[in-house]
C-alpha positions, 0 to 999 in steps of 0.5 A: 554727399551725405549731409554733413554736420559738426561737432564742437562742444561748448567749453571742448578742450581746444588745440594751442592755435585756432584749427579748421579740423572739428573734434567730430564729424557725421556724414550719413550714418557714419560719425568719426570722433578726432583723438580725444585727449585731456586738455584745457579750453586753452590747450593745456595738457591736464593730470599730467603722467595720470593715465587712470584719470586721463583714460576717465576723462577722455572716455567722457570726452567721446561720449560728449562729442557723440551726443552732439549727433544725438549718439553716445558710447552705446553707438560705437563700432571702433576705438584705437587708443594711443597711450604713452608707456615706458614698458611698465603700462599693464595692458590688459589692465588698461584695456579692462580700464577702458571697458569699465568707463565705457560700461559705466557711461552707459556703452554697449548695453547688449555687449555688442562691441566695440572693437579696439586697437591699443598702440603703445608708444614712448610718449605723446604729442605733449609733455605728460599726456598719456593716452589719445583715443579716437573712435568710430560710431555708427547711427541711424538717422532717427537717432536709432542705434543700428543692428550689429553682429559681433564675433569673438572666436574661441581660439582668440585670447578673450577681451574684457567687456565690452569689447570685440574682436570682430563687428558687423554694421550694415556694410561695414566689418571692423576687426580688433588689432590681431597678434600672436597671443592664444587664448591660452597663454602662449605666443606663437613665433617669439621675437619673428616678426614675419611668423607673428604677421602670418598668425595675425592675417589668419586672425584677422581671416578668422574673424571675417569668416565669422562675419561673412566676408573675407580678406578681399572684402578689406578696404583699409590694413593697419599695421604696427610692428616691432621696427627701427625705421629701418627696410630690413624691418619693414619689408619682409612682414610687408611683403608677407602681408602681400601674400594675402592679398590679390593686387591692387589690395586694399589701402594699407599702413605700416607703422613701427612702434618699440613699445609693443608689449615683452614677445609681441611683434606686431598687430594688425587690424582691418576695415572690410566692407561687403554688401548687406545682402551678401554680395561683394561690393565694387570697388574702383581704384585711384589711376595714378602717374608717377606717384610715389612709390614703396621700395618694393612690390606691393599689392596695395592701393594707393586709393580706392572707392567703396560705395560712398568711401574713399580711403587713402592709404599712407602716404609718405614722401616718397619719390617714384624710385622709392626714394625719401624726399626732403630728408630732415624737413618736417613741412616740406615732407608734409606738403608733400603727403598732403599734395599727394592725398590731394592727388588721389582724391583728385582721381576720384573726383574729390577734394581735400574738403571731402575728408572726414577722418585724417590721421597724422603720424610724424616722427617727433617727441613729446614738443608742442613746438613740434604738434603746433607746427605740424597742426596748423601747416596740415589745417591750411589745406582745408577750407573749415569746418574739416573733418576729424583729425588725430596726429601722433608722434612716433619715435621713426618711420618705416624706412630712413628719412621719412618724417611724416605719414597721413592716411585720409577717408573721404566721403563722396556725393551719393 
């Protein structure tokens, strides 16, 4: 596989207990930075409930991790920012503040991206924690910034500097999260999740087209939606998204959040891959038997390989009939999703130790005991050093009795 190096900057913040995960991992020209927060080396949250100060610290932390690889904020291509809100955070101002800190630290000298997704939540993992941001960066083997192309269609709501709606760097293409607000501030399909899903998918398609690719090039589609943890809210929008793909489609994740701004029902972002020469890249799909199934026929892949990347879609504790397993038991469900992740990776000849980035979303509140037990257990499945990780609590998952969802990116031998 591509030679890997790992980042744990001296004096950087830590968890409450030792874990196999590292703050950053570089493999080839790709760098993954796990969710960065404002904490002490002893694991204690700092600047409690102060979103502005925590945002500045978190951007500095991302830059610090990237500098361990000879990179910096100018190399970032994608950010996902989780933030806690009771509904009163001005998201436009928050986004502009992130951009201001990136520019102040030398990021994006030619306004070439990055893309960004904002995820508003009732809380983060620990009391007083307000923001957690993860990053993907690309860096040439000579430590130079790789060429990139961006897309900002006029019909879309403008983003503050330095962010772009779409970015392409080599074979990789990402979009910022798309929703139903237009450039003039109007919103289509108010309170209509299915209608807004269609608008978001069309906008993703428009951005991809501007970068020379299409929906069939998507390898990973992430969705956030205003849901209550029931099939009644999850399924109609899931089936609508499915109409845009031919089976088996990309890997998917769909997670509910009740704190989207008023009138917004969903956000969708995409990661696509196409050859730098314009040719579509070959894919291999996981061949599995008797694995967990969602209770609706969806054209989504449990796992797919494209080039040297393997994407494992959202793994949850469902049986082969779409029924929840071990309801009420977070650790048992975590064991099952880790085992199913292992099974998907093994179908490509990989192990969990080939992971470069993992996200874990679990039902919970801002509670140290919950995050510590979940982190420790997930970490136990890996050898040290392991890839980067992000763990975020949610008020609920897509279906009743589900308590944890894990998604994974791994890299194969060359």
